[in-house]
Biopython code that builds the backbone (N, CA, C, O; Angstrom):
import numpy as np
from Bio.PDB.StructureBuilder import StructureBuilder

atoms = [
    (1, "MET", "N", (117.369, -12.526, 71.110)),
    (1, "MET", "CA", (118.556, -11.605, 70.853)),
    (1, "MET", "C", (119.050, -11.825, 69.438)),
    (1, "MET", "O", (119.047, -12.959, 68.959)),
    (2, "VAL", "N", (119.472, -10.776, 68.759)),
    (2, "VAL", "CA", (120.022, -10.837, 67.412)),
    (2, "VAL", "C", (121.480, -11.529, 67.582)),
    (2, "VAL", "O", (122.301, -11.175, 68.428)),
    (3, "ASP", "N", (121.660, -12.525, 66.682)),
    (3, "ASP", "CA", (122.965, -12.971, 66.404)),
    (3, "ASP", "C", (123.858, -12.062, 65.557)),
    (3, "ASP", "O", (123.570, -11.777, 64.395)),
    (4, "PRO", "N", (125.016, -11.591, 66.218)),
    (4, "PRO", "CA", (125.764, -10.607, 65.466)),
    (4, "PRO", "C", (126.469, -11.089, 64.231)),
    (4, "PRO", "O", (126.906, -10.298, 63.395)),
    (5, "ALA", "N", (126.580, -12.436, 64.119)),
    (5, "ALA", "CA", (126.986, -12.985, 62.964)),
    (5, "ALA", "C", (126.088, -12.949, 61.746)),
    (5, "ALA", "O", (126.498, -13.065, 60.591)),
    (6, "ARG", "N", (124.805, -12.775, 62.111)),
    (6, "ARG", "CA", (123.757, -12.828, 61.133)),
    (6, "ARG", "C", (123.273, -11.491, 60.745)),
    (6, "ARG", "O", (122.375, -11.373, 59.911)),
    (7, "GLU", "N", (123.881, -10.386, 61.367)),
    (7, "GLU", "CA", (123.356, -8.963, 61.289)),
    (7, "GLU", "C", (123.472, -8.577, 59.857)),
    (7, "GLU", "O", (124.455, -8.891, 59.187)),
    (8, "VAL", "N", (122.488, -7.909, 59.398)),
    (8, "VAL", "CA", (122.394, -7.346, 57.998)),
    (8, "VAL", "C", (123.288, -6.071, 57.858)),
    (8, "VAL", "O", (123.088, -5.067, 58.542)),
    (9, "THR", "N", (124.193, -6.162, 57.016)),
    (9, "THR", "CA", (124.951, -5.008, 56.635)),
    (9, "THR", "C", (125.261, -4.930, 55.183)),
    (9, "THR", "O", (125.281, -5.921, 54.453)),
    (10, "PHE", "N", (125.542, -3.508, 54.724)),
    (10, "PHE", "CA", (125.929, -3.282, 53.446)),
    (10, "PHE", "C", (127.207, -2.608, 53.430)),
    (10, "PHE", "O", (127.478, -1.726, 54.245)),
    (11, "LYS", "N", (128.058, -3.025, 52.462)),
    (11, "LYS", "CA", (129.390, -2.335, 52.265)),
    (11, "LYS", "C", (129.083, -0.881, 51.751)),
    (11, "LYS", "O", (128.245, -0.646, 50.880)),
    (12, "LYS", "N", (129.865, 0.088, 52.392)),
    (12, "LYS", "CA", (129.598, 1.475, 51.881)),
    (12, "LYS", "C", (130.014, 1.567, 50.489)),
    (12, "LYS", "O", (129.360, 2.357, 49.808)),
    (13, "GLU", "N", (130.919, 0.961, 49.939)),
    (13, "GLU", "CA", (131.438, 1.101, 48.715)),
    (13, "GLU", "C", (130.359, 0.614, 47.734)),
    (13, "GLU", "O", (130.128, 1.250, 46.706)),
    (14, "THR", "N", (129.760, -0.405, 48.017)),
    (14, "THR", "CA", (128.456, -0.877, 47.215)),
    (14, "THR", "C", (127.459, 0.003, 47.186)),
    (14, "THR", "O", (126.862, 0.208, 46.129)),
    (15, "VAL", "N", (127.139, 0.635, 48.308)),
    (15, "VAL", "CA", (125.833, 1.610, 48.478)),
    (15, "VAL", "C", (126.320, 2.741, 47.697)),
    (15, "VAL", "O", (125.480, 3.217, 46.933)),
    (16, "SER", "N", (127.498, 3.300, 47.699)),
    (16, "SER", "CA", (127.924, 4.431, 46.983)),
    (16, "SER", "C", (127.761, 4.310, 45.396)),
    (16, "SER", "O", (127.274, 5.182, 44.676)),
    (17, "LYS", "N", (128.227, 3.146, 45.010)),
    (17, "LYS", "CA", (128.258, 2.625, 43.601)),
    (17, "LYS", "C", (126.735, 2.700, 43.187)),
    (17, "LYS", "O", (126.347, 3.331, 42.204)),
    (18, "LEU", "N", (126.021, 2.081, 43.930)),
    (18, "LEU", "CA", (124.417, 1.984, 43.559)),
    (18, "LEU", "C", (123.926, 3.396, 43.500)),
    (18, "LEU", "O", (123.293, 3.728, 42.497)),
    (19, "LEU", "N", (124.122, 4.196, 44.371)),
    (19, "LEU", "CA", (123.614, 5.625, 44.287)),
    (19, "LEU", "C", (124.057, 6.334, 43.217)),
    (19, "LEU", "O", (123.274, 7.134, 42.704)),
    (20, "MET", "N", (125.298, 6.189, 42.716)),
    (20, "MET", "CA", (126.135, 6.826, 41.570)),
    (20, "MET", "C", (125.347, 6.449, 40.295)),
    (20, "MET", "O", (125.280, 7.287, 39.396)),
    (21, "LEU", "N", (124.710, 5.177, 40.146)),
    (21, "LEU", "CA", (124.059, 4.680, 39.127)),
    (21, "LEU", "C", (122.907, 5.717, 38.681)),
    (21, "LEU", "O", (122.592, 5.826, 37.496)),
    (22, "PHE", "N", (122.351, 6.406, 39.618)),
    (22, "PHE", "CA", (121.148, 7.297, 39.368)),
    (22, "PHE", "C", (121.456, 8.715, 39.079)),
    (22, "PHE", "O", (120.565, 9.545, 38.898)),
    (23, "PHE", "N", (122.737, 8.996, 39.035)),
    (23, "PHE", "CA", (123.248, 10.337, 38.675)),
    (23, "PHE", "C", (123.443, 10.575, 37.192)),
    (23, "PHE", "O", (124.056, 9.742, 36.524)),
    (24, "LYS", "N", (122.992, 11.582, 36.694)),
    (24, "LYS", "CA", (123.197, 11.990, 35.146)),
    (24, "LYS", "C", (124.635, 12.433, 35.017)),
    (24, "LYS", "O", (125.292, 12.050, 34.050)),
    (25, "ASP", "N", (125.113, 13.150, 35.856)),
    (25, "ASP", "CA", (126.445, 13.744, 35.775)),
    (25, "ASP", "C", (127.451, 12.914, 36.383)),
    (25, "ASP", "O", (127.302, 12.687, 37.584)),
    (26, "ASP", "N", (128.529, 12.375, 35.749)),
    (26, "ASP", "CA", (129.582, 11.478, 36.222)),
    (26, "ASP", "C", (130.341, 12.343, 37.340)),
    (26, "ASP", "O", (130.819, 11.714, 38.284)),
    (27, "LYS", "N", (130.471, 13.574, 37.310)),
    (27, "LYS", "CA", (131.137, 14.369, 38.450)),
    (27, "LYS", "C", (130.440, 14.391, 39.730)),
    (27, "LYS", "O", (131.036, 14.803, 40.726)),
    (28, "SER", "N", (129.102, 13.943, 39.806)),
    (28, "SER", "CA", (128.375, 14.104, 40.978)),
    (28, "SER", "C", (129.146, 13.145, 42.082)),
    (28, "SER", "O", (129.776, 12.158, 41.702)),
    (29, "LYS", "N", (129.052, 13.494, 43.423)),
    (29, "LYS", "CA", (129.617, 12.940, 44.537)),
    (29, "LYS", "C", (128.543, 12.563, 45.530)),
    (29, "LYS", "O", (127.430, 13.090, 45.513)),
    (30, "VAL", "N", (128.892, 11.681, 46.355)),
    (30, "VAL", "CA", (127.966, 11.284, 47.393)),
    (30, "VAL", "C", (128.761, 11.389, 48.686)),
    (30, "VAL", "O", (129.847, 10.829, 48.828)),
    (31, "SER", "N", (128.170, 12.137, 49.631)),
    (31, "SER", "CA", (128.948, 12.308, 50.994)),
    (31, "SER", "C", (128.795, 10.884, 51.902)),
    (31, "SER", "O", (127.874, 10.096, 51.688)),
    (32, "ASN", "N", (129.738, 10.679, 52.858)),
    (32, "ASN", "CA", (129.788, 9.751, 53.606)),
    (32, "ASN", "C", (128.389, 9.606, 54.573)),
    (32, "ASN", "O", (127.943, 8.541, 55.000)),
    (33, "ASP", "N", (127.933, 10.695, 54.758)),
    (33, "ASP", "CA", (126.769, 10.705, 55.669)),
    (33, "ASP", "C", (125.559, 10.131, 54.777)),
    (33, "ASP", "O", (124.673, 9.413, 55.239)),
    (34, "THR", "N", (125.637, 10.514, 53.530)),
    (34, "THR", "CA", (124.477, 9.942, 52.679)),
    (34, "THR", "C", (124.687, 8.461, 52.462)),
    (34, "THR", "O", (123.684, 7.749, 52.425)),
    (35, "VAL", "N", (125.812, 7.954, 52.323)),
    (35, "VAL", "CA", (126.162, 6.522, 52.100)),
    (35, "VAL", "C", (125.669, 5.836, 53.465)),
    (35, "VAL", "O", (124.894, 4.881, 53.395)),
    (36, "THR", "N", (126.073, 6.273, 54.591)),
    (36, "THR", "CA", (125.688, 5.806, 55.787)),
    (36, "THR", "C", (124.177, 5.782, 55.875)),
    (36, "THR", "O", (123.610, 4.715, 56.112)),
    (37, "LEU", "N", (123.547, 6.820, 55.710)),
    (37, "LEU", "CA", (122.048, 6.815, 55.889)),
    (37, "LEU", "C", (121.424, 5.856, 54.970)),
    (37, "LEU", "O", (120.547, 5.106, 55.399)),
    (38, "MET", "N", (121.821, 5.811, 53.670)),
    (38, "MET", "CA", (121.253, 4.789, 52.599)),
    (38, "MET", "C", (121.451, 3.325, 52.958)),
    (38, "MET", "O", (120.602, 2.469, 52.709)),
    (39, "ALA", "N", (122.592, 3.082, 53.544)),
    (39, "ALA", "CA", (123.079, 1.791, 54.106)),
    (39, "ALA", "C", (122.070, 1.231, 55.295)),
    (39, "ALA", "O", (121.715, 0.064, 55.454)),
    (40, "GLU", "N", (121.729, 2.315, 56.035)),
    (40, "GLU", "CA", (120.690, 2.078, 57.173)),
    (40, "GLU", "C", (119.319, 1.754, 56.572)),
    (40, "GLU", "O", (118.664, 0.780, 56.943)),
    (41, "MET", "N", (118.920, 2.598, 55.647)),
    (41, "MET", "CA", (117.638, 2.507, 55.065)),
    (41, "MET", "C", (117.429, 1.111, 54.304)),
    (41, "MET", "O", (116.331, 0.558, 54.247)),
    (42, "LEU", "N", (118.536, 0.628, 53.757)),
    (42, "LEU", "CA", (118.646, -0.589, 53.007)),
    (42, "LEU", "C", (118.578, -1.687, 54.102)),
    (42, "LEU", "O", (117.964, -2.725, 53.853)),
    (43, "ARG", "N", (119.154, -1.511, 55.252)),
    (43, "ARG", "CA", (119.095, -2.608, 56.328)),
    (43, "ARG", "C", (117.758, -2.574, 56.742)),
    (43, "ARG", "O", (117.179, -3.659, 56.813)),
    (44, "ILE", "N", (117.178, -1.606, 57.016)),
    (44, "ILE", "CA", (115.803, -1.649, 57.597)),
    (44, "ILE", "C", (114.846, -2.434, 56.593)),
    (44, "ILE", "O", (114.061, -3.315, 56.944)),
    (45, "PHE", "N", (115.040, -1.965, 55.247)),
    (45, "PHE", "CA", (113.972, -2.564, 54.303)),
    (45, "PHE", "C", (114.210, -3.949, 54.217)),
    (45, "PHE", "O", (113.237, -4.693, 54.091)),
    (46, "VAL", "N", (115.478, -4.468, 54.271)),
    (46, "VAL", "CA", (115.713, -6.032, 54.178)),
    (46, "VAL", "C", (115.092, -6.669, 55.474)),
    (46, "VAL", "O", (114.344, -7.646, 55.433)),
    (47, "ILE", "N", (115.451, -6.057, 56.572)),
    (47, "ILE", "CA", (114.867, -6.661, 57.715)),
    (47, "ILE", "C", (113.254, -6.856, 57.746)),
    (47, "ILE", "O", (112.686, -7.887, 58.107)),
    (48, "GLU", "N", (112.615, -5.635, 57.287)),
    (48, "GLU", "CA", (111.194, -5.629, 57.249)),
    (48, "GLU", "C", (110.728, -6.705, 56.164)),
    (48, "GLU", "O", (109.792, -7.455, 56.442)),
    (49, "ALA", "N", (111.324, -6.778, 55.025)),
    (49, "ALA", "CA", (111.029, -7.646, 53.968)),
    (49, "ALA", "C", (111.159, -9.101, 54.518)),
    (49, "ALA", "O", (110.222, -9.886, 54.369)),
    (50, "THR", "N", (112.338, -9.478, 55.167)),
    (50, "THR", "CA", (112.449, -10.801, 55.880)),
    (50, "THR", "C", (111.381, -11.075, 56.902)),
    (50, "THR", "O", (110.775, -12.140, 56.794)),
    (51, "ARG", "N", (111.054, -10.210, 57.934)),
    (51, "ARG", "CA", (110.070, -10.483, 58.718)),
    (51, "ARG", "C", (108.629, -10.768, 58.001)),
    (51, "ARG", "O", (107.906, -11.695, 58.366)),
    (52, "ARG", "N", (108.318, -9.949, 57.031)),
    (52, "ARG", "CA", (107.017, -10.169, 56.472)),
    (52, "ARG", "C", (106.925, -11.336, 55.651)),
    (52, "ARG", "O", (105.820, -11.872, 55.571)),
    (53, "ALA", "N", (107.908, -11.831, 55.017)),
    (53, "ALA", "CA", (108.155, -13.095, 54.359)),
    (53, "ALA", "C", (107.844, -14.177, 55.297)),
    (53, "ALA", "O", (106.970, -15.013, 55.069)),
    (54, "VAL", "N", (108.625, -14.155, 56.442)),
    (54, "VAL", "CA", (108.542, -15.232, 57.539)),
    (54, "VAL", "C", (107.098, -15.389, 57.973)),
    (54, "VAL", "O", (106.552, -16.483, 58.114)),
    (55, "LYS", "N", (106.511, -14.198, 58.177)),
    (55, "LYS", "CA", (105.121, -14.158, 58.934)),
    (55, "LYS", "C", (104.122, -14.843, 57.734)),
    (55, "LYS", "O", (103.231, -15.637, 58.033)),
    (56, "HIS", "N", (104.386, -14.442, 56.404)),
    (56, "HIS", "CA", (103.552, -15.109, 55.437)),
    (56, "HIS", "C", (103.710, -16.548, 55.451)),
    (56, "HIS", "O", (102.732, -17.290, 55.531)),
    (57, "ALA", "N", (104.985, -17.004, 55.371)),
    (57, "ALA", "CA", (105.303, -18.445, 55.430)),
    (57, "ALA", "C", (104.631, -19.005, 56.619)),
    (57, "ALA", "O", (103.941, -20.002, 56.407)),
    (58, "GLU", "N", (104.698, -18.555, 57.845)),
    (58, "GLU", "CA", (103.992, -19.058, 59.047)),
    (58, "GLU", "C", (102.553, -19.156, 58.839)),
    (58, "GLU", "O", (101.932, -20.159, 59.191)),
    (59, "ASN", "N", (102.019, -18.191, 58.303)),
    (59, "ASN", "CA", (100.553, -18.384, 58.172)),
    (59, "ASN", "C", (100.090, -19.364, 57.166)),
    (59, "ASN", "O", (98.925, -19.763, 57.180)),
    (60, "GLU", "N", (101.013, -19.797, 56.234)),
    (60, "GLU", "CA", (100.633, -20.965, 55.388)),
    (60, "GLU", "C", (101.218, -22.172, 55.972)),
    (60, "GLU", "O", (101.298, -23.177, 55.266)),
    (61, "ASP", "N", (101.629, -22.188, 57.166)),
    (61, "ASP", "CA", (102.082, -23.462, 57.816)),
    (61, "ASP", "C", (103.456, -23.978, 57.067)),
    (61, "ASP", "O", (103.720, -25.179, 57.116)),
    (62, "CYS", "N", (104.233, -23.168, 56.450)),
    (62, "CYS", "CA", (105.379, -23.649, 55.786)),
    (62, "CYS", "C", (106.547, -23.708, 56.735)),
    (62, "CYS", "O", (106.629, -22.976, 57.721)),
    (63, "VAL", "N", (107.444, -24.604, 56.400)),
    (63, "VAL", "CA", (108.629, -24.736, 57.334)),
    (63, "VAL", "C", (109.559, -23.636, 57.120)),
    (63, "VAL", "O", (110.059, -23.096, 58.107)),
    (64, "GLY", "N", (109.878, -23.203, 55.830)),
    (64, "GLY", "CA", (110.731, -22.168, 55.419)),
    (64, "GLY", "C", (110.185, -21.110, 54.581)),
    (64, "GLY", "O", (109.008, -21.145, 54.222)),
    (65, "VAL", "N", (110.924, -20.234, 54.274)),
    (65, "VAL", "CA", (110.524, -19.026, 53.446)),
    (65, "VAL", "C", (111.003, -19.517, 52.027)),
    (65, "VAL", "O", (112.137, -19.961, 51.848)),
    (66, "ASP", "N", (110.093, -19.411, 51.071)),
    (66, "ASP", "CA", (110.530, -19.605, 49.679)),
    (66, "ASP", "C", (110.380, -18.275, 48.923)),
    (66, "ASP", "O", (109.827, -17.295, 49.421)),
    (67, "LEU", "N", (110.922, -18.306, 47.653)),
    (67, "LEU", "CA", (110.903, -17.152, 46.724)),
    (67, "LEU", "C", (109.504, -16.591, 46.480)),
    (67, "LEU", "O", (109.297, -15.397, 46.266)),
    (68, "GLU", "N", (108.467, -17.620, 46.530)),
    (68, "GLU", "CA", (107.118, -17.271, 46.386)),
    (68, "GLU", "C", (106.616, -16.383, 47.433)),
    (68, "GLU", "O", (105.894, -15.438, 47.116)),
    (69, "HIS", "N", (106.980, -16.632, 48.833)),
    (69, "HIS", "CA", (106.656, -15.801, 49.820)),
    (69, "HIS", "C", (107.276, -14.403, 49.805)),
    (69, "HIS", "O", (106.669, -13.479, 50.346)),
    (70, "ILE", "N", (108.331, -14.226, 49.273)),
    (70, "ILE", "CA", (108.860, -12.798, 49.132)),
    (70, "ILE", "C", (108.104, -12.177, 48.036)),
    (70, "ILE", "O", (107.642, -11.041, 48.136)),
    (71, "GLU", "N", (107.955, -13.003, 46.859)),
    (71, "GLU", "CA", (107.132, -12.227, 45.830)),
    (71, "GLU", "C", (105.828, -11.827, 46.281)),
    (71, "GLU", "O", (105.327, -10.806, 45.810)),
    (72, "ARG", "N", (105.250, -12.482, 47.100)),
    (72, "ARG", "CA", (103.770, -12.019, 47.727)),
    (72, "ARG", "C", (103.809, -10.748, 48.509)),
    (72, "ARG", "O", (102.935, -9.884, 48.450)),
    (73, "ILE", "N", (104.867, -10.694, 49.236)),
    (73, "ILE", "CA", (104.783, -9.467, 50.170)),
    (73, "ILE", "C", (105.567, -8.326, 49.474)),
    (73, "ILE", "O", (105.611, -7.235, 50.043)),
    (74, "LEU", "N", (106.162, -8.491, 48.333)),
    (74, "LEU", "CA", (106.894, -7.223, 47.682)),
    (74, "LEU", "C", (105.821, -6.154, 47.419)),
    (74, "LEU", "O", (106.092, -5.016, 47.801)),
    (75, "PRO", "N", (104.630, -6.370, 46.813)),
    (75, "PRO", "CA", (103.750, -5.249, 46.540)),
    (75, "PRO", "C", (103.361, -4.347, 47.703)),
    (75, "PRO", "O", (103.300, -3.120, 47.622)),
    (76, "GLN", "N", (103.094, -5.099, 48.839)),
    (76, "GLN", "CA", (102.739, -4.304, 50.155)),
    (76, "GLN", "C", (103.919, -3.611, 50.691)),
    (76, "GLN", "O", (103.828, -2.494, 51.202)),
    (77, "LEU", "N", (105.056, -4.272, 50.581)),
    (77, "LEU", "CA", (106.215, -3.681, 51.108)),
    (77, "LEU", "C", (106.569, -2.316, 50.415)),
    (77, "LEU", "O", (106.808, -1.272, 51.022)),
    (78, "LEU", "N", (106.566, -2.493, 48.958)),
    (78, "LEU", "CA", (106.752, -1.187, 48.098)),
    (78, "LEU", "C", (105.902, -0.148, 48.486)),
    (78, "LEU", "O", (106.345, 0.997, 48.582)),
    (79, "LEU", "N", (104.603, -0.441, 48.746)),
    (79, "LEU", "CA", (103.741, 0.640, 48.820)),
    (79, "LEU", "C", (103.910, 1.302, 50.172)),
    (79, "LEU", "O", (103.658, 2.496, 50.334)),
    (80, "ASP", "N", (104.348, 0.497, 51.156)),
    (80, "ASP", "CA", (104.628, 1.054, 52.686)),
    (80, "ASP", "C", (105.788, 1.995, 52.558)),
    (80, "ASP", "O", (105.778, 3.044, 53.203)),
    (81, "PHE", "N", (106.789, 1.687, 51.766)),
    (81, "PHE", "CA", (107.965, 2.641, 51.789)),
    (81, "PHE", "C", (107.543, 3.722, 50.504)),
    (81, "PHE", "O", (108.286, 4.661, 50.217)),
]
sb = StructureBuilder()
sb.init_structure("model")
sb.init_model(0)
sb.init_chain("A")
sb.init_seg("    ")
for serial, (resi, resn, name, xyz) in enumerate(atoms, 1):
    if name == "N":
        sb.init_residue(resn, " ", resi, " ")
    sb.init_atom(name, np.array(xyz, "f"), 0.0, 1.0, " ", f" {name:<3s}", serial, name[0])
structure = sb.get_structure()
């Protein structure tokens, strides 16, 4: 079972500011539904990256996940999304 204290979440304000970085027009706005959807997509992306990094570390008989494990799974993760 997932520990609620360790649940992956993103602040909507942060997601909104990140989205705004990609707009050319400063007057552009992002709806609440868009921010909610993007936050959920980011949550799924982070969970998948974590799972793949853990699996990679287990395959190498490592006790924990290092930055190296994350770097190794990033190319396949970015291709899948």
